[in-house]
N, C-alpha and C positions, 0 to 999 in steps of 0.2 A: 885420595888414597890410590896407590898404584903399585901393585906387587908383580907386574908382568916380568920384571927382570929375573925374579926367582922362579918363575913358572917354567916347568919342563913338560913338554907334551909327551904323550904316550910313546910315539915313535920319534926318537931324537932327530934333530935337524941334520946331523951328519950321516944318518943311516938312510940308505936308498932302498925302498921296497916297491913292488908293483903297485901302480896307482892308476895312471891314465892309460889303461890297456884296452885292447880290442874287446875283451870280455866285459869290462866295466862300461865301455861306451855303448856297446850293442844292448846290453841288459838295461842300462839307464835310459836309452832312447825308447826301447819297447815300453818300459814302465811309464815314461813321460807321456806317451800316446795313450796307454791304457788308463792311467789315473787321470789324465787330462780329459779324455772322453767320458769316463765314468763320473767325474766331478762336474763336468758340463751338464750331463744328464740330470744329476742330483740337484745341482743349483737351479736348473730350469724348472724342476718340480717343486722344490721346497724353499728356494731362496737363500740357501747357504751351502757352503762346501766344507769338506774336512781335510785336515792336513794329510799329505801322502808321505811325509818324510820317514816316519818310523815304520809303516808297513813296507815301504820300498827298501829300507835298510834291512828289515827282517827277512824279506824275500831274497835279497842279494846274499845275505849271510847263509841262508838255507841252501842256495844254489852253489855259491862259491866254496863254502866250507864242507858241506855234506856231499853234494853231488860231484863237484870238481875236486874235492879233497885238497883244497888250497887254504892256507892260513894267511889271509891278506886283508887286514882290516881297512886299509886305505882304498883298496878296490871296492869294498862294500860301501865305504863312504862316498866314493865317486858315483856309484850307482844311485844312491839316494839323492845326491846333489843334482844329478841330471834328471832323475825321475820326478823329484818334487817340483821342478820348474813347470811341468805340465799342469799340475793341479793349480798352481798360482796363476799361470797365464789364463787357464780356463775360467777361474773365478773372476778375473778382471774383465774378460771378454763377454761372459754371459750376463753380467749385471747391466750391460748397456746396449750391446749391438743388436739383440733381437728387436729393439725399438725400430730399427730400420726396416725389418721384415714386416712389423705391424703396420707401419705407414704405407708400405708397398701394398699390403692386403687391402688397405682403405683406398687405394688408388691415388695417393698423394704423391708418390714418387716411384721410380723404377726399383725393382728388386736389387738389393746390394750385390755387387759382383763378388765372386770368389776371390779375385785378386785384391779387391778393396778390403775385405774382411781379413785376409791373410796379412796384408801389409800393415794394417792398423795394429793387429795383434803383435806382429814381429817388431815393428818400430817401438811400440810400448815396452815389449819385453827386453829388447836390446838396450833401450835407454835406461830401464830399471836396473839392469846389471851394471852398465857403464857409469851411471850416476853414483852407484854405491861403492865402486872399487876404490876411489880416492879416500873414502871414509873408513876403509878397513883398518888401517894402522891407527887411526884416531879412536875408533869406537871399539873394535874387537881386541886390539893389542893394548893400547894405552889405558883403556878403561876396563880391562879384563875383570878386575875385582869389583867394579861397581855395576857394570851392565852384564846381567846374568844370561840373557837370551834363553828363556825357559825351555822352549821347544828344541833349540839347538843343543843345549846341555843334555836334555833328556835323550835326544837321538844319539849323542856320544856315549851316554851311559848304556843304552841298548846295544850299541856296537861293541862296547867294552865287555858287556856280559854275553859275548857271542858264543860261549860254550853251549848255550841252549838254542843256538840259531836254528838247528834242524827242527826241533820240537815247535818252536815259535812260528817258523815258516809254515809248518804243516797246519797250524791253527789258522793262519791267514788264508792258505789255499783251501782249507775246509770251508771257511766262511764264503769264499768265492764260489766254490762248487755247489754248496747247498742253496745259497741265495739264487744262483743261476737256475737251479731246478725249481725253486719256489716261484720265481718270476715267470719262468716259462709255463708253469701250470696255470698261473693266474692270467697272464696277458697273452700267452701263446696258444695254449690249448683251451683256455677259458673254461676250465673244469669247475672252478669256484669263482664267485663274483669278486671283482676288485674292491668293491665297497660293501661294507656291512652297515646298513643305515636303519635308523628307527625314527620316523617322523611322528611328532606329537600334534595330530591334526587340530584338535580343539584349541591348542595353545599356539599353533603355528611355528613351533620351534622344531629343531632337528638335531640329532646327534648320531654319530657313527664313527667308523674307522676304515682306513684303507689297509688291505692285507698285503703289505709289502715289507720284506726284510730290511731294506735300506732305511726305512723310516724308523723302525725299531733300533737299528744300529745308530742312527743319528741321535736318537733320544738317549741311548746308553752313553755315547761319547760326550755329548754336551752336559749330561748329568741331570739329576732330578730338579734342581732349582730352575735352570733355564727352561727345561721342558715344561715345568709347571706354569711358568709365566706365559709361555706360548699357548698352553692349553687354556689358561684362564682368559687370555685374549679371545680365543675362539668361543669359549662359553659366553662371554659378554656379547660377542657378535651374533651368535646363533640362538642363544636362549634368553637374550635380553633385548638387543636392538631390533632384530628381525620381528619378534612378537610385538614389540611396541609399534613398529611401522605398520604392521598388519592390523593392529588393534585400533590405532588412531586414524588411519587413512585408507580404509578399504576401497572407497570410491574416488580416491584422489589420483590424478595423473600427475606425477612429479618427475621432472627432468632429472636424470637422463632416460627414465623409463618412458615408453611410448603408449602404454595402456594403463588401466587402473591397477592399483596394487592388488586388489582382489583377483583380477584376471591374471596378472603376472604369477601370483601364487598358485592359482588353479592350474596354470599351464606348466609351470616349472618348479613348483614347491619352494622351499626355503632357499634353494640354490639360486633361483631367479631373483629373489629379493637381495640376496648377498651380492650377486653380479651387478645389479643395477644401482645399488645404494651403499651397502656396507663396505664394499671394496674401496670406495672413495674415502670413507671415514678412516679406514685402515691406512690408505695412502697418505693422508694428512698426518696421521700419527707417526708413520715411519719417517716421513720427511722431517718432521719436528724432532723425532728421536735422534736422527742423524745429525741435525744441526746442534741439538743440545749436547750430544757427545763431543762434537767438535768444539763448541764454546767452552765446555768444562775442561777440555784438553788444551785450550789456547795458551794458558800460562806455560804448560809443559812443552807445547809445540814451539813457542817463542824461545824459551830457554834452551830447548833441544837444538834448534837451528843455530842459535848464537854459540852454544858450546861446541857444536860440531864444526862451525867455521873457525872458532878459536883453536880447536884441537888440530885442525888440518894445517895450521901455520907451523911450519918447522917439524911436521910429523912425517915428512917424506923419508922413507927408509932407503939408506944407501948400502945396507948390508947385502952380502952375497950369499947369506944362508938360504938354503932351500925353502925353509918355512917362512921366509920374509919377502919372497918374490911375488910382486903383483904384475898385472899387465902394464906395459909401459904407458906413461901419460900421453905420449904421441899417438898411440893406438886408440886410447880412450877418446881423445879430442877429435881425431879423424872420424871415429865411429859415431860420435854425437852429431858432428856436422853433417855426416852422410845421412843419418836418420832424419834430421831436420829438413834437409833438401828433398829427400824422398817424400816426406809429409807435405811439403810445400809445392813441389813441382809435378809429382805424379798425378795425372788427371783422375785416376781411380779413387783417390782420397779427396773428399769434398772440403778441403781446408786451404784457406789462402794464407798470405804472409802473416796477417794478424793472428790467425789461428795457430800457425806454427810458432810464433813468438809466445803466445799464451802457453803452449805445450812446454816450451823450454823453461819458462819461468815457474809455472805450476809443477812441472815434472821434477825439476831439480829440488824445489822446496819440499814437495810431498815425499820424494824419494829420501831426502835427508831426514825428514821428520819420521817417516815410516821405519827407516833403518835404526834410528835410535829408540823409538817408542817400543818396537818389538823386543828390544833388549831390556827395557824397563818393565813392561807390563805383559809381554807375550803377544804372539800373532793374533790369538783369538780376541783380544781386547783392543787391537789396533783399529781405530775408527776409519777404515778404508771407505765404507759406504758414506760416512759423513764427509770425507774428503771428496768423493765423487759427486755428492750432492752440491757441496760448496763450489766445486769446479764448474758444474753444470749451471748453477745459478749465475755465477759471475760471467762465465763465457757467453751464456745466452743473452744476458743484459748487454755485454760489450758488442756482440754480433748484431743485436737489435739496434743499438745506438749507432752502429756504423751504417745502418740502412739496409742490411741484409736480412730482411724479414721473410716470412713465409716458410715453405718447406725447405728451401735451400739453406736458410739460416738454421733451421731445426736440425737438419742432417749434419751440418757443420758442427753444431754444439754437441751432438751425440758422438761424432767422430773424435772431437777433442776430449770429451769425457771418457770415452773408451780408452784412448791412449793413456790418459792420466791414471785411470783405474788400474790398468795393467802395470804401469810404472810403479805405483805404490805397492801393489801386491807382490811383484817380482823383487822389488828392492827389499821388502821385509823378508821374503823367502831366502834371498841371497845372503842377507845378514845372518839368519839362523844357520844356514849351511856353512858359512865361513867360520862361525863360532864353533860348530861341530869339528870342522877341519883344524881349527886352532888348538882345540883340546887334544885331538888325536895326533897332530903332527903332520897334517896334509900340506901339500904345496899350494899356496893360495892361487898362483897363476893358473895351475892346472884346473883347480876348482872353478875359477872364473870362466875358463874356456868351456868347462863342462856345463856351467849354467847357460852359456850362450848356445851350446849344442841342444840342451833341453828346450830352450826357448824356440830355437829354429825348428826342431822336429814337431813340437806341440803347436807352434804357430802355423805350420803347414797343414796340420791335421784339424785344427779347430774350425777352420772355414768349412771343411767338408762335413764335420759333425753338425754345425749349426744349420747348414743347408739340408742335410739329411733329416734332421729332426723336424724342421719346418715343412719339408716335403711330405713327411709321413703323417704328421698330426696338425701342424700349424701352431704358432705361438699364441698364447692366450686361451688355449683349449684346456679341458680337464686333464689331458695327458701331460701337457707341458705348459703350465700357466705363465711361466717366465715372470714371476712377481717383481723382481728388482728392475728388470727392463721396462715392465709396464709402468712402474713408479717413475723411472727416469723420463720416459715418454710423456707422462702426465705433467711433470715439472716443466719440461721444455715447452709443451703446448700451452700451459698456463701462462708462462712469461711472454711467449710470442703472441698472446691474445686469443688463444683457443677457448672455446666455450666449455669450460670445466664447471661441474656443479660445485661452486665455491662454498655454498652453505654446508654441504656434506664434508668437504675437505676441512673447513674450519672447525667443525665438530670434532674431527680427529685431532686437529692442532690443539684445541683446548683440553681435550681428553688427555693428550700426552703431557701437557703442562701440569694438569692436575696430578697425574701419576708421578711426575718428577718432584712435585712438592711433597707428595707422600713417600718419596724415596723408593718408589717401585721402579725397577729397571724398565725403561720405556721401550727399547728396541725389541726385546723378545716378546713383550706383550703386544706391540704394534704389528709385528710379523704374524703373531697368532690371529690377530683381528683381520689382517689382510689376506690370510690363506684360509682355505676351506677347513672346517672343523675335522673332517676325516683324516687329513694329513697330521694335524696336531695331536689328535687322539692317539694315533699310532706312535708318534714321537714320545708322547707321555708314557705309553706302555714301556718303551725302552728306558725312560727315566726312572720308572718305578722299579724295574729290574735292577738298575744301577743302585737305587736307594737301598734295596734289599741286600745287595752285595756289600755296600758300604757300612750298613748299620748292624751287621751280624755280631753277636756277642760270642764269647768263648772261642774265638779264633785269633791266633797270634797275628800280629800286624804284618809280618813278613809273608805269611801264607795268604792273608787277605789281599795284600798289594799284588802278589803274583797272580792271584785269581782275577782281580780287577783288570790287570794288564792283559791277561789272556782274553778276557771279554772284549777289551778295546781292540785288540788285534783281530779277533774273530769278526767284530762289527765292521772294522775297516775292510776286511775281506768281503763281508756281505754287501757293503756299499759298492765296492768295485765289481763284484759278480753281477749284481743287479744292473749296474750301469752298462756293463758289457752286453748283457742279454737285451737291455733296452735298445742299444744301438743296433744289434742284430735284428730285432723285431722291427725297428724302423726301416732297415734295408728291405725286409720282407714286405712291409706295408707299401713301400715305394714301388716294388715290383709286383704288387698284387698277389703275393703269396699268403694264403691263409691256412692255419692249422686248427681253426676254431672247431671244436667238437661239441660246443654249446652244452657242456655239462652243468654250467652255472644255474640253468633253469631248474635242474633236478636237485642240486645240493643246497642252493639258496644261502641264506645267512648262516645256517649251521655249518656248511662247508667252509665258509670264510673264517668262522670262529675256530673251527678245528685246525685250520692251517695256521692261524695266528698262534695257537697253543703250541703247535709243532715248531714254529719259528722260535718261540721263547724257550722251549725245551732244548732246541739245538744250541742256543746261546749258553744255557746253563751247562750243557754237556761239555762244551769246549772251554768253560771257565771254572765253574764251581765243581763239576764232577770230572775234570780232566785228570787223568792218571799222570803222576809225576815220578821221576826217578828219585830213589832214596838218596 
């Protein structure tokens, strides 16, 4: 089925309107850095990122339409095209590269250089865009009727409904501002405690929450179902497994712990048991969940790749229409060859010819798969983590078989995994953006250049962000646990012969298999098991607010949808606002600047609970109780 010949975009091909302007480029690059840094901070805290396309589109509409008094939908589209690249590149980078910092902290290798991180991110980002460009005519145009690209279509609808751009942009900015205040009160002034915890001493369990607006925002955006699976994973870890370990083995010294379980609990409470044991069970479950998602997607992946290759044959557009112009194939091929040579020859990147070859093969395959799969099932369901795990498994085995063992082989495997992770994330994002542009009547070539600009500016920024956060708090700490990178590190070490507590890992493996048999989504449960309960309890609170919004009776569907969307925009603003303040506080920490007035000791848990109530009320204020024009 193909009805693209009848399709007419919002802006006709023969009409020329402002698009790739100084305004759109500057705004897009700023948002790429802001959302990239904010999502990097969020991902290193909770192991997931959120899409920046719609918030970027809304902000650009608010500025371009309301402040600058311009009616230019294609400029707003260009802003979100450039801006969303930052979030996708950050997602690919933070899931893998902090592993290099963790090995450096252990004294196994030197600290990764800023040039190394930047080049890995840039090469992955540029390859992700270039691999996708030849697929645009096949996937976006020829299969317009069958590949819906949910996020890209939703972003186009938001831009088309731009009459409310000023109001919606105010909602995003309000979320950014209030979250910045909340975050500064908790982590800057330390007026209230970051954690509200209740330990059950006789039972050896623990429950609590972290008082952060971004966590509530994540829960609201992912929805009650995903939030509840994550929370149940934490409940199993902190109120089942930890009490069982303490009950059956108080006098046992069990690897990787170095003291008896009773002494570990006495010194660090339930958190010490979680750090030494439960985290490895969660890692086994996450790795299994990623592989399961990939296996379940294999038939789709194979047909996707086959159909994409078939579609590319004879799909080259020779039209001179503005809306059908892509980057020339010569530019694409030169760019791909240049990236591969940089990966292979630049000493800062620890990858040899074999590694560069693996990147080309896996990169093109997963970029093709990612581009098509996000069209079918959406970006949020795209198994990027499964692709990254599969790449790491295969590349680590290949590197080990070639005789490159030890830390050199491990850093090479992480570098390869990092590039592929960024490639898959950027290819999916580029596809969604090009779908938005196709619906609106944007010029594909200009969008593709915009994607490359977004990759460039966010790639230059991500190295500094990773260095800054590591210098301020260090990866693997309570502030930035870097859960996905810790998992990737564990996988590589395990294959290379590191001393992993395999018994604990396999408990997680078989727990994940059991959940899959019961048809319980493995990944959100496993992430909940792998992360502290405090994080997931706050995410659950956001999910409950969303449940309340969705389940209300006696409200017409149009009003309910508008209120839910306002809540989503406010939460996206909260995530960005907290991320920005997190980066600022990291700068303060590096320079030894402290504004701690130690009020937490006076307010205690009550202060944390009151602040959480205020966060929830602010979310309701800008969604449920938002005043609307008649």
